[in-house]
All heavy atoms as a GROMACS GRO file, in nm:
protein
  477
    1MET      N    1   0.082  -0.119   0.000
    1MET     CA    2   0.000   0.000   0.000
    1MET      C    3   0.086   0.125   0.000
    1MET      O    4   0.048   0.226  -0.055
    1MET     CB    5  -0.093  -0.005   0.122
    1MET     CG    6  -0.196   0.102   0.120
    1MET     SD    7  -0.303   0.075  -0.022
    1MET     CE    8  -0.422   0.198   0.003
    2ARG      N    9   0.202   0.117   0.059
    2ARG     CA   10   0.291   0.233   0.063
    2ARG      C   11   0.327   0.279  -0.078
    2ARG      O   12   0.329   0.398  -0.105
    2ARG     CB   13   0.418   0.198   0.142
    2ARG     CG   14   0.521   0.306   0.143
    2ARG     CD   15   0.483   0.414   0.242
    2ARG     NE   16   0.592   0.510   0.247
    2ARG     CZ   17   0.574   0.639   0.250
    2ARG    NH1   18   0.454   0.689   0.254
    2ARG    NH2   19   0.676   0.721   0.253
    3THR      N   20   0.353   0.185  -0.169
    3THR     CA   21   0.386   0.221  -0.306
    3THR      C   22   0.272   0.297  -0.372
    3THR      O   23   0.293   0.397  -0.438
    3THR     CB   24   0.419   0.095  -0.389
    3THR    OG1   25   0.527   0.027  -0.326
    3THR    CG2   26   0.458   0.130  -0.529
    4VAL      N   27   0.151   0.251  -0.352
    4VAL     CA   28   0.035   0.320  -0.408
    4VAL      C   29   0.026   0.460  -0.350
    4VAL      O   30   0.000   0.556  -0.422
    4VAL     CB   31  -0.095   0.241  -0.382
    4VAL    CG1   32  -0.217   0.322  -0.424
    4VAL    CG2   33  -0.091   0.109  -0.456
    5GLN      N   34   0.050   0.475  -0.223
    5GLN     CA   35   0.045   0.607  -0.161
    5GLN      C   36   0.148   0.700  -0.223
    5GLN      O   37   0.121   0.818  -0.245
    5GLN     CB   38   0.066   0.598  -0.011
    5GLN     CG   39  -0.050   0.536   0.063
    5GLN     CD   40  -0.021   0.513   0.209
    5GLN    OE1   41   0.095   0.510   0.250
    5GLN    NE2   42  -0.125   0.496   0.288
    6LEU      N   43   0.264   0.650  -0.252
    6LEU     CA   44   0.368   0.734  -0.313
    6LEU      C   45   0.327   0.779  -0.452
    6LEU      O   46   0.352   0.892  -0.491
    6LEU     CB   47   0.501   0.658  -0.320
    6LEU     CG   48   0.571   0.635  -0.188
    6LEU    CD1   49   0.693   0.545  -0.209
    6LEU    CD2   50   0.612   0.765  -0.123
    7HIS      N   51   0.265   0.690  -0.528
    7HIS     CA   52   0.228   0.725  -0.665
    7HIS      C   53   0.101   0.809  -0.672
    7HIS      O   54   0.090   0.897  -0.754
    7HIS     CB   55   0.211   0.598  -0.749
    7HIS     CG   56   0.340   0.529  -0.776
    7HIS    ND1   57   0.439   0.585  -0.850
    7HIS    CD2   58   0.386   0.409  -0.735
    7HIS    CE1   59   0.541   0.502  -0.855
    7HIS    NE2   60   0.512   0.396  -0.786
    8VAL      N   61   0.006   0.779  -0.588
    8VAL     CA   62  -0.120   0.852  -0.591
    8VAL      C   63  -0.109   0.981  -0.512
    8VAL      O   64  -0.172   1.080  -0.544
    8VAL     CB   65  -0.236   0.764  -0.538
    8VAL    CG1   66  -0.364   0.843  -0.526
    8VAL    CG2   67  -0.254   0.644  -0.627
    9GLY      N   68  -0.026   0.981  -0.412
    9GLY     CA   69  -0.011   1.101  -0.331
    9GLY      C   70  -0.105   1.098  -0.212
    9GLY      O   71  -0.164   0.996  -0.180
   10THR      N   72  -0.119   1.210  -0.152
   10THR     CA   73  -0.202   1.216  -0.032
   10THR      C   74  -0.329   1.295  -0.056
   10THR      O   75  -0.391   1.342   0.038
   10THR     CB   76  -0.122   1.281   0.082
   10THR    OG1   77  -0.078   1.410   0.039
   10THR    CG2   78  -0.004   1.197   0.122
   11ARG      N   79  -0.368   1.309  -0.182
   11ARG     CA   80  -0.489   1.385  -0.214
   11ARG      C   81  -0.609   1.323  -0.144
   11ARG      O   82  -0.632   1.204  -0.151
   11ARG     CB   83  -0.513   1.387  -0.364
   11ARG     CG   84  -0.640   1.462  -0.401
   11ARG     CD   85  -0.659   1.465  -0.552
   11ARG     NE   86  -0.780   1.537  -0.585
   11ARG     CZ   87  -0.892   1.478  -0.625
   11ARG    NH1   88  -0.898   1.348  -0.636
   11ARG    NH2   89  -0.997   1.550  -0.653
   12ARG      N   90  -0.684   1.404  -0.080
   12ARG     CA   91  -0.808   1.360  -0.017
   12ARG      C   92  -0.920   1.441  -0.081
   12ARG      O   93  -0.900   1.550  -0.130
   12ARG     CB   94  -0.806   1.387   0.133
   12ARG     CG   95  -0.691   1.321   0.205
   12ARG     CD   96  -0.730   1.180   0.248
   12ARG     NE   97  -0.629   1.126   0.339
   12ARG     CZ   98  -0.540   1.036   0.303
   12ARG    NH1   99  -0.536   0.992   0.182
   12ARG    NH2  100  -0.454   0.988   0.390
   13GLY      N  101  -1.038   1.388  -0.080
   13GLY     CA  102  -1.150   1.465  -0.129
   13GLY      C  103  -1.217   1.407  -0.252
   13GLY      O  104  -1.287   1.478  -0.321
   14TRP      N  105  -1.193   1.280  -0.281
   14TRP     CA  106  -1.267   1.219  -0.389
   14TRP      C  107  -1.410   1.203  -0.343
   14TRP      O  108  -1.439   1.176  -0.226
   14TRP     CB  109  -1.209   1.081  -0.422
   14TRP     CG  110  -1.071   1.085  -0.479
   14TRP    CD1  111  -1.037   1.115  -0.606
   14TRP    CD2  112  -0.948   1.057  -0.411
   14TRP    NE1  113  -0.901   1.107  -0.622
   14TRP    CE2  114  -0.844   1.071  -0.504
   14TRP    CE3  115  -0.916   1.020  -0.282
   14TRP    CZ2  116  -0.712   1.051  -0.471
   14TRP    CZ3  117  -0.784   1.001  -0.248
   14TRP    CH2  118  -0.683   1.016  -0.343
   15SER      N  119  -1.502   1.219  -0.433
   15SER     CA  120  -1.644   1.209  -0.398
   15SER      C  121  -1.684   1.066  -0.366
   15SER      O  122  -1.768   1.042  -0.280
   15SER     CB  123  -1.730   1.261  -0.512
   15SER     OG  124  -1.699   1.395  -0.538
   16THR      N  125  -1.626   0.972  -0.439
   16THR     CA  126  -1.663   0.831  -0.422
   16THR      C  127  -1.538   0.744  -0.422
   16THR      O  128  -1.430   0.787  -0.464
   16THR     CB  129  -1.754   0.783  -0.536
   16THR    OG1  130  -1.680   0.790  -0.658
   16THR    CG2  131  -1.880   0.867  -0.547
   17GLU      N  132  -1.554   0.622  -0.376
   17GLU     CA  133  -1.443   0.527  -0.381
   17GLU      C  134  -1.405   0.499  -0.527
   17GLU      O  135  -1.288   0.486  -0.560
   17GLU     CB  136  -1.483   0.397  -0.313
   17GLU     CG  137  -1.372   0.294  -0.314
   17GLU     CD  138  -1.411   0.162  -0.250
   17GLU    OE1  139  -1.511   0.159  -0.176
   17GLU    OE2  140  -1.340   0.064  -0.276
   18ARG      N  141  -1.505   0.495  -0.613
   18ARG     CA  142  -1.478   0.471  -0.757
   18ARG      C  143  -1.389   0.580  -0.814
   18ARG      O  144  -1.295   0.553  -0.890
   18ARG     CB  145  -1.609   0.464  -0.834
   18ARG     CG  146  -1.591   0.432  -0.981
   18ARG     CD  147  -1.727   0.418  -1.051
   18ARG     NE  148  -1.711   0.369  -1.186
   18ARG     CZ  149  -1.682   0.447  -1.291
   18ARG    NH1  150  -1.669   0.577  -1.275
   18ARG    NH2  151  -1.668   0.394  -1.411
   19GLU      N  152  -1.417   0.705  -0.780
   19GLU     CA  153  -1.336   0.817  -0.827
   19GLU      C  154  -1.192   0.804  -0.778
   19GLU      O  155  -1.097   0.827  -0.854
   19GLU     CB  156  -1.398   0.948  -0.777
   19GLU     CG  157  -1.332   1.072  -0.831
   19GLU     CD  158  -1.398   1.198  -0.779
   19GLU    OE1  159  -1.522   1.204  -0.776
   19GLU    OE2  160  -1.323   1.291  -0.741
   20ALA      N  161  -1.174   0.764  -0.654
   20ALA     CA  162  -1.039   0.745  -0.598
   20ALA      C  163  -0.966   0.632  -0.670
   20ALA      O  164  -0.848   0.644  -0.704
   20ALA     CB  165  -1.047   0.716  -0.449
   21ARG      N  166  -1.038   0.522  -0.695
   21ARG     CA  167  -0.976   0.409  -0.765
   21ARG      C  168  -0.936   0.446  -0.909
   21ARG      O  169  -0.830   0.407  -0.956
   21ARG     CB  170  -1.070   0.289  -0.767
   21ARG     CG  171  -1.085   0.223  -0.632
   21ARG     CD  172  -1.185   0.107  -0.639
   21ARG     NE  173  -1.199   0.043  -0.513
   21ARG     CZ  174  -1.126  -0.061  -0.473
   21ARG    NH1  175  -1.034  -0.111  -0.552
   21ARG    NH2  176  -1.146  -0.114  -0.355
   22LEU      N  177  -1.022   0.520  -0.978
   22LEU     CA  178  -0.990   0.563  -1.114
   22LEU      C  179  -0.868   0.655  -1.116
   22LEU      O  180  -0.783   0.644  -1.204
   22LEU     CB  181  -1.110   0.633  -1.178
   22LEU     CG  182  -1.223   0.541  -1.223
   22LEU    CD1  183  -1.343   0.624  -1.268
   22LEU    CD2  184  -1.177   0.451  -1.336
   23ASP      N  185  -0.859   0.743  -1.019
   23ASP     CA  186  -0.744   0.832  -1.010
   23ASP      C  187  -0.616   0.752  -0.986
   23ASP      O  188  -0.514   0.775  -1.050
   23ASP     CB  189  -0.765   0.935  -0.899
   23ASP     CG  190  -0.657   1.041  -0.897
   23ASP    OD1  191  -0.616   1.087  -1.007
   23ASP    OD2  192  -0.613   1.080  -0.788
   24ALA      N  193  -0.624   0.655  -0.896
   24ALA     CA  194  -0.508   0.570  -0.869
   24ALA      C  195  -0.468   0.493  -0.993
   24ALA      O  196  -0.349   0.484  -1.028
   24ALA     CB  197  -0.539   0.474  -0.754
   25PHE      N  198  -0.566   0.437  -1.064
   25PHE     CA  199  -0.537   0.363  -1.187
   25PHE      C  200  -0.469   0.452  -1.290
   25PHE      O  201  -0.369   0.413  -1.350
   25PHE     CB  202  -0.666   0.304  -1.246
   25PHE     CG  203  -0.643   0.239  -1.379
   25PHE    CD1  204  -0.590   0.112  -1.387
   25PHE    CD2  205  -0.672   0.306  -1.496
   25PHE    CE1  206  -0.566   0.053  -1.510
   25PHE    CE2  207  -0.649   0.249  -1.620
   25PHE     CZ  208  -0.597   0.121  -1.627
   26ARG      N  209  -0.521   0.572  -1.311
   26ARG     CA  210  -0.462   0.664  -1.409
   26ARG      C  211  -0.318   0.696  -1.375
   26ARG      O  212  -0.230   0.695  -1.462
   26ARG     CB  213  -0.543   0.793  -1.417
   26ARG     CG  214  -0.671   0.780  -1.492
   26ARG     CD  215  -0.739   0.917  -1.507
   26ARG     NE  216  -0.880   0.899  -1.528
   26ARG     CZ  217  -0.974   0.922  -1.437
   26ARG    NH1  218  -0.942   0.966  -1.317
   26ARG    NH2  219  -1.100   0.902  -1.465
   27ARG      N  220  -0.293   0.726  -1.249
   27ARG     CA  221  -0.157   0.763  -1.209
   27ARG      C  222  -0.062   0.645  -1.220
   27ARG      O  223   0.051   0.660  -1.267
   27ARG     CB  224  -0.158   0.818  -1.067
   27ARG     CG  225  -0.224   0.953  -1.057
   27ARG     CD  226  -0.239   0.995  -0.914
   27ARG     NE  227  -0.311   1.119  -0.901
   27ARG     CZ  228  -0.256   1.232  -0.859
   27ARG    NH1  229  -0.130   1.236  -0.825
   27ARG    NH2  230  -0.329   1.341  -0.850
   28LEU      N  231  -0.105   0.527  -1.176
   28LEU     CA  232  -0.018   0.409  -1.185
   28LEU      C  233   0.005   0.367  -1.330
   28LEU      O  234   0.114   0.327  -1.368
   28LEU     CB  235  -0.078   0.294  -1.104
   28LEU     CG  236  -0.073   0.314  -0.954
   28LEU    CD1  237  -0.154   0.207  -0.884
   28LEU    CD2  238   0.071   0.315  -0.904
   29HIS      N  239  -0.099   0.378  -1.413
   29HIS     CA  240  -0.084   0.344  -1.554
   29HIS      C  241   0.017   0.436  -1.620
   29HIS      O  242   0.103   0.393  -1.696
   29HIS     CB  243  -0.220   0.353  -1.625
   29HIS     CG  244  -0.212   0.314  -1.769
   29HIS    ND1  245  -0.197   0.407  -1.869
   29HIS    CD2  246  -0.214   0.193  -1.829
   29HIS    CE1  247  -0.191   0.344  -1.984
   29HIS    NE2  248  -0.202   0.215  -1.963
   30ARG      N  249   0.007   0.565  -1.591
   30ARG     CA  250   0.102   0.661  -1.647
   30ARG      C  251   0.244   0.629  -1.602
   30ARG      O  252   0.337   0.627  -1.681
   30ARG     CB  253   0.066   0.803  -1.607
   30ARG     CG  254   0.166   0.905  -1.658
   30ARG     CD  255   0.120   1.047  -1.633
   30ARG     NE  256   0.224   1.143  -1.660
   30ARG     CZ  257   0.267   1.180  -1.780
   30ARG    NH1  258   0.213   1.127  -1.886
   30ARG    NH2  259   0.362   1.268  -1.794
   31HIS      N  260   0.260   0.599  -1.474
   31HIS     CA  261   0.394   0.566  -1.424
   31HIS      C  262   0.448   0.440  -1.490
   31HIS      O  263   0.564   0.435  -1.531
   31HIS     CB  264   0.392   0.546  -1.272
   31HIS     CG  265   0.520   0.489  -1.220
   31HIS    ND1  266   0.634   0.565  -1.208
   31HIS    CD2  267   0.552   0.364  -1.182
   31HIS    CE1  268   0.732   0.488  -1.163
   31HIS    NE2  269   0.684   0.366  -1.147
   32ASN      N  270   0.364   0.338  -1.502
   32ASN     CA  271   0.410   0.211  -1.556
   32ASN      C  272   0.436   0.216  -1.706
   32ASN      O  273   0.514   0.134  -1.756
   32ASN     CB  274   0.308   0.101  -1.524
   32ASN     CG  275   0.310   0.064  -1.378
   32ASN    OD1  276   0.410   0.082  -1.310
   32ASN    ND2  277   0.199   0.015  -1.329
   33THR      N  278   0.374   0.308  -1.778
   33THR     CA  279   0.395   0.312  -1.922
   33THR      C  280   0.488   0.425  -1.966
   33THR      O  281   0.556   0.413  -2.067
   33THR     CB  282   0.262   0.328  -1.998
   33THR    OG1  283   0.196   0.446  -1.952
   33THR    CG2  284   0.173   0.207  -1.978
   34ARG      N  285   0.489   0.535  -1.892
   34ARG     CA  286   0.570   0.650  -1.933
   34ARG      C  287   0.682   0.686  -1.837
   34ARG      O  288   0.774   0.757  -1.874
   34ARG     CB  289   0.480   0.772  -1.950
   34ARG     CG  290   0.378   0.752  -2.059
   34ARG     CD  291   0.297   0.874  -2.078
   34ARG     NE  292   0.194   0.848  -2.178
   34ARG     CZ  293   0.100   0.934  -2.209
   34ARG    NH1  294   0.097   1.052  -2.153
   34ARG    NH2  295   0.010   0.904  -2.299
   35GLY      N  296   0.670   0.641  -1.713
   35GLY     CA  297   0.773   0.673  -1.614
   35GLY      C  298   0.902   0.600  -1.644
   35GLY      O  299   0.903   0.490  -1.700
   36ARG      N  300   1.012   0.660  -1.608
   36ARG     CA  301   1.141   0.597  -1.632
   36ARG      C  302   1.168   0.490  -1.528
   36ARG      O  303   1.138   0.507  -1.410
   36ARG     CB  304   1.252   0.702  -1.627
   36ARG     CG  305   1.240   0.801  -1.739
   36ARG     CD  306   1.347   0.904  -1.732
   36ARG     NE  307   1.333   0.998  -1.841
   36ARG     CZ  308   1.420   1.092  -1.867
   36ARG    NH1  309   1.526   1.108  -1.790
   36ARG    NH2  310   1.400   1.173  -1.968
   37HIS      N  311   1.225   0.378  -1.573
   37HIS     CA  312   1.254   0.266  -1.485
   37HIS      C  313   1.403   0.235  -1.491
   37HIS      O  314   1.460   0.224  -1.599
   37HIS     CB  315   1.173   0.143  -1.528
   37HIS     CG  316   1.025   0.161  -1.517
   37HIS    ND1  317   0.955   0.123  -1.407
   37HIS    CD2  318   0.935   0.217  -1.602
   37HIS    CE1  319   0.826   0.153  -1.424
   37HIS    NE2  320   0.812   0.210  -1.542
   38SER      N  321   1.463   0.218  -1.374
   38SER     CA  322   1.607   0.191  -1.370
   38SER      C  323   1.640   0.059  -1.440
   38SER      O  324   1.744   0.045  -1.503
   38SER     CB  325   1.658   0.190  -1.227
   38SER     OG  326   1.592   0.091  -1.151
   39ARG      N  327   1.552  -0.038  -1.430
   39ARG     CA  328   1.575  -0.169  -1.492
   39ARG      C  329   1.583  -0.159  -1.644
   39ARG      O  330   1.645  -0.244  -1.710
   39ARG     CB  331   1.462  -0.263  -1.451
   39ARG     CG  332   1.473  -0.402  -1.502
   39ARG     CD  333   1.578  -0.478  -1.428
   39ARG     NE  334   1.582  -0.614  -1.477
   39ARG     CZ  335   1.651  -0.708  -1.422
   39ARG    NH1  336   1.720  -0.684  -1.314
   39ARG    NH2  337   1.651  -0.827  -1.473
   40LEU      N  338   1.525  -0.056  -1.701
   40LEU     CA  339   1.524  -0.037  -1.847
   40LEU      C  340   1.624   0.069  -1.891
   40LEU      O  341   1.609   0.129  -1.997
   40LEU     CB  342   1.383   0.002  -1.894
   40LEU     CG  343   1.270  -0.095  -1.856
   40LEU    CD1  344   1.137  -0.040  -1.902
   40LEU    CD2  345   1.296  -0.232  -1.914
   41GLY      N  346   1.726   0.091  -1.810
   41GLY     CA  347   1.826   0.191  -1.846
   41GLY      C  348   1.772   0.333  -1.834
   41GLY      O  349   1.809   0.419  -1.911
   42HIS      N  350   1.684   0.354  -1.737
   42HIS     CA  351   1.623   0.485  -1.712
   42HIS      C  352   1.545   0.536  -1.834
   42HIS      O  353   1.545   0.653  -1.864
   42HIS     CB  354   1.727   0.586  -1.664
   42HIS     CG  355   1.786   0.546  -1.534
   42HIS    ND1  356   1.720   0.563  -1.415
   42HIS    CD2  357   1.903   0.486  -1.503
   42HIS    CE1  358   1.795   0.516  -1.317
   42HIS    NE2  359   1.906   0.468  -1.369
   43ARG      N  360   1.481   0.443  -1.902
   43ARG     CA  361   1.392   0.478  -2.013
   43ARG      C  362   1.252   0.433  -1.977
   43ARG      O  363   1.232   0.343  -1.896
   43ARG     CB  364   1.436   0.406  -2.141
   43ARG     CG  365   1.568   0.457  -2.196
   43ARG     CD  366   1.600   0.387  -2.326
   43ARG     NE  367   1.605   0.244  -2.307
   43ARG     CZ  368   1.714   0.170  -2.323
   43ARG    NH1  369   1.826   0.224  -2.360
   43ARG    NH2  370   1.709   0.040  -2.303
   44SER      N  371   1.154   0.493  -2.041
   44SER     CA  372   1.016   0.449  -2.020
   44SER      C  373   0.997   0.316  -2.092
   44SER      O  374   1.069   0.285  -2.188
   44SER     CB  375   0.919   0.552  -2.075
   44SER     OG  376   0.922   0.552  -2.216
   45PRO      N  377   0.900   0.235  -2.050
   45PRO     CA  378   0.875   0.110  -2.120
   45PRO      C  379   0.842   0.131  -2.267
   45PRO      O  380   0.883   0.051  -2.352
   45PRO     CB  381   0.754   0.052  -2.045
   45PRO     CG  382   0.768   0.106  -1.907
   45PRO     CD  383   0.821   0.245  -1.927
   46ILE      N  384   0.772   0.238  -2.300
   46ILE     CA  385   0.739   0.265  -2.441
   46ILE      C  386   0.866   0.292  -2.521
   46ILE      O  387   0.885   0.237  -2.630
   46ILE     CB  388   0.641   0.383  -2.451
   46ILE    CG1  389   0.506   0.341  -2.392
   46ILE    CG2  390   0.625   0.429  -2.595
   46ILE    CD1  391   0.407   0.453  -2.378
   47ALA      N  392   0.957   0.374  -2.467
   47ALA     CA  393   1.083   0.403  -2.536
   47ALA      C  394   1.168   0.276  -2.548
   47ALA      O  395   1.230   0.250  -2.651
   47ALA     CB  396   1.160   0.511  -2.463
   48TYR      N  397   1.168   0.195  -2.443
   48TYR     CA  398   1.246   0.071  -2.443
   48TYR      C  399   1.194  -0.025  -2.551
   48TYR      O  400   1.271  -0.081  -2.628
   48TYR     CB  401   1.238   0.005  -2.306
   48TYR     CG  402   1.316  -0.123  -2.295
   48TYR    CD1  403   1.453  -0.120  -2.272
   48TYR    CD2  404   1.253  -0.246  -2.306
   48TYR    CE1  405   1.525  -0.238  -2.262
   48TYR    CE2  406   1.324  -0.364  -2.296
   48TYR     CZ  407   1.461  -0.359  -2.274
   48TYR     OH  408   1.531  -0.476  -2.264
   49GLU      N  409   1.062  -0.042  -2.558
   49GLU     CA  410   1.004  -0.132  -2.657
   49GLU      C  411   1.023  -0.080  -2.799
   49GLU      O  412   1.050  -0.157  -2.890
   49GLU     CB  413   0.856  -0.154  -2.629
   49GLU     CG  414   0.832  -0.238  -2.506
   49GLU     CD  415   0.685  -0.256  -2.475
   49GLU    OE1  416   0.602  -0.218  -2.560
   49GLU    OE2  417   0.655  -0.307  -2.367
   50THR      N  418   1.012   0.050  -2.817
   50THR     CA  419   1.031   0.109  -2.950
   50THR      C  420   1.174   0.083  -2.997
   50THR      O  421   1.196   0.044  -3.113
   50THR     CB  422   1.004   0.261  -2.946
   50THR    OG1  423   0.870   0.281  -2.904
   50THR    CG2  424   1.026   0.324  -3.082
   51ARG      N  425   1.269   0.100  -2.908
   51ARG     CA  426   1.409   0.076  -2.945
   51ARG      C  427   1.431  -0.072  -2.973
   51ARG      O  428   1.501  -0.108  -3.069
   51ARG     CB  429   1.501   0.124  -2.834
   51ARG     CG  430   1.645   0.110  -2.870
   51ARG     CD  431   1.734   0.178  -2.772
   51ARG     NE  432   1.872   0.160  -2.814
   51ARG     CZ  433   1.976   0.178  -2.737
   51ARG    NH1  434   1.959   0.221  -2.614
   51ARG    NH2  435   2.097   0.160  -2.782
   52ALA      N  436   1.374  -0.160  -2.892
   52ALA     CA  437   1.390  -0.304  -2.913
   52ALA      C  438   1.329  -0.346  -3.046
   52ALA      O  439   1.385  -0.429  -3.118
   52ALA     CB  440   1.327  -0.382  -2.798
   53ASP      N  441   1.213  -0.289  -3.080
   53ASP     CA  442   1.147  -0.323  -3.207
   53ASP      C  443   1.230  -0.276  -3.326
   53ASP      O  444   1.243  -0.347  -3.426
   53ASP     CB  445   1.009  -0.260  -3.215
   53ASP     CG  446   0.908  -0.330  -3.126
   53ASP    OD1  447   0.937  -0.445  -3.084
   53ASP    OD2  448   0.802  -0.272  -3.101
   54SER      N  449   1.291  -0.158  -3.317
   54SER     CA  450   1.369  -0.107  -3.429
   54SER      C  451   1.498  -0.186  -3.448
   54SER      O  452   1.548  -0.197  -3.560
   54SER     CB  453   1.398   0.041  -3.412
   54SER     OG  454   1.483   0.061  -3.301
   55LYS      N  455   1.551  -0.242  -3.342
   55LYS     CA  456   1.673  -0.323  -3.353
   55LYS      C  457   1.645  -0.457  -3.419
   55LYS      O  458   1.730  -0.514  -3.485
   55LYS     CB  459   1.734  -0.348  -3.215
   55LYS     CG  460   1.810  -0.231  -3.161
   55LYS     CD  461   1.877  -0.270  -3.032
   55LYS     CE  462   1.966  -0.160  -2.981
   55LYS     NZ  463   2.034  -0.200  -2.858
   56SER      N  464   1.523  -0.509  -3.400
   56SER     CA  465   1.491  -0.642  -3.455
   56SER      C  466   1.457  -0.637  -3.602
   56SER      O  467   1.446  -0.739  -3.666
   56SER     CB  468   1.375  -0.705  -3.376
   56SER     OG  469   1.258  -0.630  -3.395
   57LEU      N  470   1.437  -0.519  -3.657
   57LEU     CA  471   1.402  -0.510  -3.801
   57LEU      C  472   1.520  -0.525  -3.887
   57LEU      O  473   1.622  -0.529  -3.892
   57LEU     CB  474   1.335  -0.374  -3.830
   57LEU     CG  475   1.199  -0.356  -3.767
   57LEU    CD1  476   1.148  -0.214  -3.798
   57LEU    CD2  477   1.100  -0.457  -3.822
   0.00000   0.00000   0.00000
């Protein structure tokens, strides 16, 4: 849960639990697809996959 708190932040004031869950999903999805990851050489997964695809051609 600590990881989710770091990514979602401490924002309070969602009207519903659904709204809070959607916000968490959006933020985590953005981090997982666009955020830089040390395991990928500090590149986003999209940049990493694009480079891998271009090398295989």
